[in-house]
N, C-alpha and C positions, 0 to 999 in steps of 0.2 A: 818474813819471807820464809819458805823453808830454803836450804843452803842448795848449792846448786853447784857444778861441775866449774871449772876455771873455764872452759872453751863453749860454756851455756849452754846446760843439758845435753851433754856426751852421748846420752843412749838415743837421745831424738836424732832420725833424719838429717843428713848433713843441710842447710839452710842457704839460699842466697838471698839476703836482706837489700833493697834499694834504698838508698833515704838519700831525700835532696836539700841541701844547706841555702837558704834563700834570705832575701833583704835588702834594704838600702846602701846604701852606703856608711861604711864606718859603722858598722855592726854586730863584728867579731868572726864574721864568715871564715876566714882566714885561720885564725886562732882557732876557731872552733873547730874544723876540719882536723885540725894537726892534734888535739888532745883527743877528739873521739878516734882519730888514726892510732894512737897512741894507746888506748884505754881497749881497743877490743886486739889490738896485737898483742898485748897482753895476755888476755885470755885465748891466745892460740889460731883465732881467727886471721884469715888473710884478707887483706884490705886493701882495695882500688879505690883510687883519688882521683875523679874523672876534673880535667882543667875546666876551668870558666873559657867556654869557646869563644862568646864577645871577646873578653881579655885579650888573646889571639889575635884577633882582626883590629880592636882600639890601639893595641901596644904597637902595631904596624902601619899607623899612620889617619886610618879612619877616622874622622871627628864626627858624631850623630849630629851635633847641633850645626854642621854645614849641609846636612844634608838635604833637600827638598822632600816633600813627603812622601810622592812617588818611589826618589832614591831609597829613604827610610823603609819602604815596605818592602823593596826589592831586597834590601840589605838584609833584613829579620826574615825574610823566607829562604834566604840563602844561608842563612845563621842556622835559622831550626833545621833545615835538611842537615848542615855539617853538624849542629850537636848531637842528633840522632843517630846519626854515623859512627859518631865518637863513641856515643854511648852505647850503642851498641854492640861494638867491637868491647868496648867492657863487660856488658851482662852476657856476651859470648864467652868470654875467658874467665868470669865466675859461676857459669853453668857447667864449666870443665873442671873446674878447681875441688881436689879431693875434700877440701877442708870446708867449715863455715867460711862463709864470704860478705862481708862488707862491703858495699858500691856506694861510695860517698860523693856526691856528681854535687860540683860549685856551681848552684843553678840548675834551671831544668826547663823543659817544653815551654813551658806557660809565661816562664818570664818574657819572653820577645812581647807577648800581648800586650805589657806593661808598658809599651812605649810606641806603640801606633793605635790610630783612632778603630773603636771594637767593628767596624764594618769591614774597614779593612785587614782586620784579623780574619774576619770570619770567611773574604773573599781568599784569604793564603789556606786556609783550612778544606775550601771548597777543592780549590783549584789542586792540592794534593792529597785530597779523597782523607780527609782527618776530620775528628770528631773530639770535644771536648774529653769525654767519658775514656775514651783509651788513651787520650793525649796525656790527661791531667790524674784522671782517678786509678787507673790499672798500672799505668806503667810504671811507677814507683810504689811503695810501698807505706812511705811517711814522707810527708813535708814539713821542715823545721823553718821555720821564718824568723830569724834573727832581727831583730827593730835595729833599726838604725841609731845612734847615740844623739842623732839629730832631733829624735822622740823621745823626749824625757830624761835625756843625761847632755843637755846642748855641751855643756861646758868642756867636755870629752871630745866634742866634732871637732876632726880635723882631716883636709887631705893633702896635708903636706909631704906626706911619704906615699903620695898614688900617684904613680904617672898616668895614669889614664881616668882621674877623679878631680872636677874643678866645683861641684857643687857648692852652691851655699845653705845654707841650714833650711830657708825655706824650700828650694828645690830639692834637696836633700829628703824633706820631710813628705815633700807630694812623690818623688821617687818610691819613699820607702812605702809609701801608704799603697800605690799600685802596683807595687810589687807583692805584697800579703793580698790585695784585691783580687790577683791574677791565679791564685790557688784556692779562694774560697769554692768550696765544694769538693775540696779532697775529701775521704770518710777517714783520715788519720793527717789531722792537719795539725800542727802547735805551732804558737806565738810566744816567743821566750823575748820575754819585753824588759827594761830598765829598771825594773822596779828593784834590784840587788846591786850589789856592786859586782862589777866584769868576775872576777873570779867563778863569783858565784854565780853567774849568768850561763858559764860556761858549762858550769855542773850542772844546773838544771837541764842545759841543754840535754847533755850524754845522759841524764838521768831518764829523760821520756822517751830517748831512743832503747834504753833498757826495759826500761818497762812495758814496752810496746812487743819487745822479743821474752819476757818472762825471764828476764838475766837477774839474779840476785848477788845488787851489789854490796849488799851489807854493810857495815859502816865507812863507804871510802865516799861516798857521794851520800848527803844528805838532801831528802826530799818532802815534800806532805802535800804534794798534790791529790786532788781529791776530786771524784766527781759531783756535781751539785745538780740539782732539779726543782726545777720552780711550775709551780701552775699559774697558768696566764688566764685571764680573763677574755670572752671572746668579747664582741665581735674586735678583729683585728684593724690595726687602720690600713690606710690606701698605701700601696706599694710604693709610692712616693717618699713617704715618710720612713722607711727603711734605708739604709747606706744599701752601699752595692750589695745585692744579694743573689744566691745562687740558690735554684728550686731542683726539688730531685722527688722523684717519685720513688716512694720503699716501698716494699711489701715482705712481711715476715709470713713463716710457715712453720710450727711446731711439729717435729718428727716423733713419730712413736720409738720409744726407747725399750730394752731389755731389761730396764731395774727402773724404778721410780728415784732412785739416787743418781742419776744423769739426765740431763736435758739436753736435747739437739733439734738445732733451730735450724734453718737458711732462710737468706738474706738476699731479694734480689735488689738492684738498687742503677736508678739512673734516669735517661730523659730523653725524646726525641728519638725513640727506639732504639736508642743503644743501652746497654746496661752492663752492670759488673754484679758475680754472683758468689757467696761466700756460705762457705758452710761454719757451725759452728758447735762445739762442743763442749758442756760445761760436766764436768767432771768430781765424782763425793769428795767431800772436804778431804783433806789430808795436810795431818800435822800442822790443823789451823790455816791451810788456804785453803781455795779453789781452786784447781785447777782447769782453765778454758783454752782450748784450741779452735782457732780460726784458720779455716783455710781457704783461697779462693777455689771457684768450681767453673766447667764449664757451662754453658746454656745449657747443653745434652746432659750430663750431671743436673742440673737444676730440675730439668723434665720428668729425670727419672727418680729422685728422690723427692721428686715432690708428690708424686704417688703413696708414700708412705706415711704421708697425715696423719696426725694424732687426732682420733676423732673427738678427744677432749676439749680440742682448742679451734678457735675460727682464725680465718686467716687476718692477720694485719694488715691495713692501708693505711700508710701518711704520706703527706705531703713536707717534706724535711726542706725547712728556708737554712741555711747557711750565711752568715754575714760575719765580719769583723766590727765592733763597736769599742771606743774606748781600749785598743790594744788587747781588747779581748774575744777571745774565738766563738759565736756560740752558734745552737743547732737549735732551730725552731720545730716541735712535730707536730702537726696539725691531724688527728686522724679523721682518716676519710668511711665513708659510707660502701661497700655493705660493710657494716661493724654491731655487735653487742651493743644496746641502749647504752651502758654504763660507759662508751666510748663516745658517743654521739657530742659532738659540739668540745670533745676534750684536747686543750694544746696544753702543750710541757713545753718551755724552754730548757737547756742541758748547757753545764760548761765545764771545761776541766782547767782548775786553779791552783796557786800556791799562795792564794791570798788571804789575807784576813778579813774576816768574814763583814768588817766594816767598811774598808775598800773594796771588796766584792761588790757590796750593796751601792757603792755609788758608781761604778760601772755597771753594772746593770742598765740596760734601755730605758729611758725614762719613759720614749715611747708606747711601751707595753703596760697592760695595767697587769702586774703581778701579784697575783691572790695569798701565797705563799710558798714557802720552801718544803717541799716534799720530798726531801732528799733519802732513801733508805726506807719508806713509807709503802709496805707491800703491795696497799690498794693502789700504789701506782706502778708496780713493777709488771710489764710488757705480759711476763708467765701467767700473771692473774687477769690483768686485762682482756688476754684472750682466750680465754674459759669460755666453754660454751654454756656452761648451764650456770645459774645463779650461785653467787657463794653462798647462799645462806642454807643450799642445798648440796653442795658438793663436797668432795671430799678429798680434790685433788688444789684447795686452794694451797698456796705455798708461805711462810709467814717467815720473817725475817726475826724469830724471837726464841729466843733457851728459856723455855718454863722449865727450870732444875728442877719442881717437884713434880711434876709430869713425867714419868717413865714410861708411857705406854703410846708417845706421839714419836710417830715415824719421820723420816729425814727424807728429801727430796732429793739429795744432792748440794744443791745452789743453796738452801736455809738449814739452820739447825733442825730446825722442825715445820713441820708440815703435816698433811693428811691428820688436817682437826676435823673433829665433830664438830661442826660449826653451829647445828643445832644446841646440843649439849653442852657449848662452853659459851655460850652467849652470855656477855655480862649486862648486870642492869643500865638503863638508861639514865645517865649524868646530865640533867636539865641546864640548858644553858652553855651547852659545853663547846668548845672552842670550835670544832668540827662543823656540829649544828648551826652553827654561825656562816660557816662560810658555806654551807650547802646549797643555798641559789643558785650559786658560782661551779660547784662541783657537781658535775654530770654522772659521778660513778659512785656519787656516797648513795649506798642503800637505803632504801625508806625502813624506815622502822630500826636502822642499826645502831649501834652504839659506841662509846668512845672512852678510851682509860686512860689516865694520866702514867706513860712510864720512866725511869730514869734509864737513861745509856750511859754505856760503856764510857767512862770519865766523868760521870756527875752529871752530862746535861741532860735537861728536862727535853722529852720530845712525845708527840703525840699518836697514837696510831685506833685503827678500826678493829674493835672487836672480830671475827667471834673466838675469845682466846682467855681460857681460865686463867684471869691473873692473879698470880700471887707474888705479894710484897715480900723482899724486890724481885723485881723482874732487869734485864738487862737485854739491850738491842745488841746483839752480836752480828757486825758485818767483817766475816773473815775475809782477808786479806785472798785477791785474785791473783795467782798467774797464767799471764798471759803466752804460752808455749810458741807460738808460730808467726809470730813478727805482726800480728795484730791489733788492734785497740782493747781497752779494756771493756768488760761486759756492759748489756744493758739490760741485766736483771728482768 
């Protein structure tokens, strides 16, 4: 990443960033809050730490295990109201702060849902005029689940030093899973598991916050988190086969821009009539990185800005299924009609991970038929999938490939090379190719297209679809992405 100032891009407008640290017992929340607080204070940010509301009540003599179901529901309803009022006080203070402000919430509104039956939680929301989109998705910028030591680090699990905790390992595991499931569906949800020693776990947590904010941590924190994407063969199994999940309707619109070196898009995401809206701009590559700015917008902004839709692109409609499996957070994007024929039946599975490839393979959902890893492939980028014209006839196709010998290729800003003459640069057919072998399950592979093997940066072989005039050697380049407004990494 390029250098950033100690206060996190000082030239940018002041930011208020609200992050929830949640998780089961003995997961490192308290230590995580302290370290996160110190880290951001050292960068010149104002930091507020919202206390755990439940702890206030439980430490005053309330024993949740002694409550009947009706008493527990009543307690959680009052707990929710108290929590929101306390949080709102801190949020209001943060908005009036003259510096960048980080608000760290020790648990959040959805945690209450983990301790009562789902139907009773829905009753609470109805009585109070609440809905999960506002309560979970738009209230906080980021959710971080610190997995309990009871899940993966059992030898370190203990409740001896906690005067309101008495769960055995089995119950702690159950509560940890319930706490994580309560937040499934938030657009920026990170799970920090126990795959590393404790200090690294805390540093991983701080890193994911910095990544979302676009803050360069230099060599202070080490992280190799990456986004991976897999092609899934349909049809999907029955819903009952999935772990607990949340489904959302997602709509993407690409907007006209003044330069081909910049991309802009809108995202509408929600369910049951409640939605959140985001405006994203991907700026030209600078100093080896792409700058991406994501900004929450209102419904009115969405309507006004949608009128600027780029005529070269179709709208993208998806059903997004979010779920946890093996302590890994997954998003399953199921493309919906109306769409270009290349998107019909397309299903993509995405996750962010620091795990080695072999371990990630073991954690992938066994109930899905995963065809191949398509991470970084331009034929699976949303920008290209949404193109109105056929790839073989358009000059809008955006390719993540730098062809050093070709000095006449222009850039779209997201990729080092694009605006390619697809007809002129179509390579020869490679019979028995890898891509041809999966073509029956690949709804976006154009008929008659060719494929060429290339070498990725770092010497890892990969496969891409033409049509580029490939000269040996060719490198796939994926410049780092700096997200500047406190939201997630790109969906290229």
